[in-house]
MARZARO-313059 format. One record per residue (C-alpha): y, z, x; residue in one letter. Coordinates in steps of 0.05 Angstrom, whole numbers, plus 5000, padded with zeros to 4 digits. Layout:
BEGIN
YZXA ...
END
This chain:
BEGIN
500050005000X 506749805030X 513050225030X 516149864971X 510150004927X 510250734948X 517550794927X 516150484860X 510250944846X 514051574866X 516251984805X 523752014797X 525752754791X 532552574763X 529252414696X 528553164687X 536153264683X 537752954615X 531353254585X 533553944608X 539753874565X 535453654507X 530754244516X 536754704522X 539054454454X 532054564426X 532155274455X 538855424423X 536355164356X 530055594361X 534156194381X 538556084319X 532356154276X 530256794311X 537257084306X 537556904232X 530957254219X 533757874252X 540057844208X 544657644266X 547757084227X 554157014268X 549956964332X 545456454297X 551356024278X 554056054350X 547255834376X 547455214331X 554255034360X 551455124430X 545854654411X 551154134392X 554454184460X 547754094495X 545853524449X 552453164464X 551153224539X 544052974545X 545552254524X 551752224568X 547952484628X 542351984616X 547351414614X 551151644675X 544751724716X 541451114686X 535451524664X 534851304591X 527651284569X 523651224504X 520751914518X 527752214523X 529851884457X 523752164421X 524752854451X 532052834430X 530152654358X 525253234354X 530453704383X 535553474332X 530653594275X 529654314297X 536754474319X 540554114263X 535454074208X 530754674206X 535255184241X 541455104196X 537155084133X 533355724151X 539556094175X 543655944112X 537556104069X 536456774103X 543956924100X 545456754028X 541256233992X 535256703984X 539257073930X 539056463886X 531456443882X 528355753873X 535155413873X 536455713942X 530255473977X 530554793942X 537654703968X 535254874038X 529454384031X 533953824007X 538153924069X 532053934114X 528953304085X 535852964088X 536053104163X 529052814172X 530752184133X 537452114170X 534052154238X 528551674218X 533551164192X 537951234254X 532051124301X 529950484265X 537050194263X 539450314334X 540849574347X 543149394277X 549149824257X 556449794279X 557150274338X 564050494313X 561050804250X 555151234229X 551451064165X 551351754132X 554152374165X 550752524232X 546253134228X 550053534282X 556353484239X 552653684176X 549754284215X 556754444238X 559054514166X 553455004148X 553855394213X 561455424207X 560855694136X 555856234158X 560156434218X 566556444177X 563656844120X 560357334168X 566757414206X 570557594143X 564757994113X 564457544051X 558257674009X 555757613938X 553557073890X 560056663891X 559256503966X 551856373953X 553755843901X 558655533951X 553255534004X 548255193958X 553154653938X 555154514010X 547854514033X 545854003981X 552253593992X 550753544067X 543653344053X 545952784007X 551352554055X 546352474111X 542051974071X 547951624038X 550850954058X 557751244068X 560651074136X 563451594184X 567351454246X 563151554309X 569251534357X 564851154406X 570150624411X 574951134442X 574851054517X 577951654552X 576451354621X 582450894613X 589751084604X 591151474541X 597751674509X 601052344521X 600352514447X 592752414451X 592152904509X 596853394474X 592653354410X 586153484447X 589154084483X 591954354417X 585154304384X 581854674442X 587155224440X 586255304365X 578655344372X 579455874427X 584156284383X 579656294321X 573055924330X 569956064260X 575855824220X 577755224263X 570654964274X 568955014200X 575454664182X 574254104232X 567153954210X 568754034136X 574653544141X 570153064179X 564953114123X 570352954072X 573252384112X 567351924096X 567551984020X 575251974018X 575651354062X 570251004020X 573851153955X 580350903984X 577050254007X 573950153938X 580750263905X 583949763952X 578649243937X 579649343862X 587149253870X 585948613909X 581248343855X 586348493801X 591748133840X 587247523849X 585547523775X 592947573758X 594546973803X 589046563772X 591546733702X 598646523719X 596245863748X 592445713684X 
END
């Protein structure tokens, strides 16, 4: 065997790097479940947000190091199912939904199956959809809404059936949004490597400062507004199309 063949057959240790971030996200999701079972709901919510950070890094590290593999993609999908599907559903069920009986666990199940369907659809449409948009809300964002709600309510000591109803509605709403055809901005078209405006930098710094000041309120607000952005934008586009159709019909009527 020549030297070239030896180099090709040698395992590349760098492939471990992106998978370590994925496993870290999986660990954070698993820890969120454990913390939720112990009644540490604020800690569980924080663990889900940590999983988001790890999940956002694994793909970037893989692209930067040119270590993207089918194995990594499958591992990432499994990690997402645990961290952003099972973990948020179990945490929010243990925290509040259990008080609603069957309605509570059905709401948690709808969210979980919505995550599974969202990931399956995403994995089969990697080369088909517009990279600027997601079809359905991405599961980390949906998990951010639920984790943010749990963290916010725990921080303010909000309990009782009213918050349980709110939690159930949001849980089902996130599950439906994940499998919907509503488009959400992916922000993948934003290239921060090139020159950006001063206002963009100022906005990013302002958001980071606000998150540092009050993480539960700001994170919940950010993810909730993002969840609303898809339906609101879709309704606005439908309204604009209807206006355009009415104008065209009016022009045709005047011509006749």
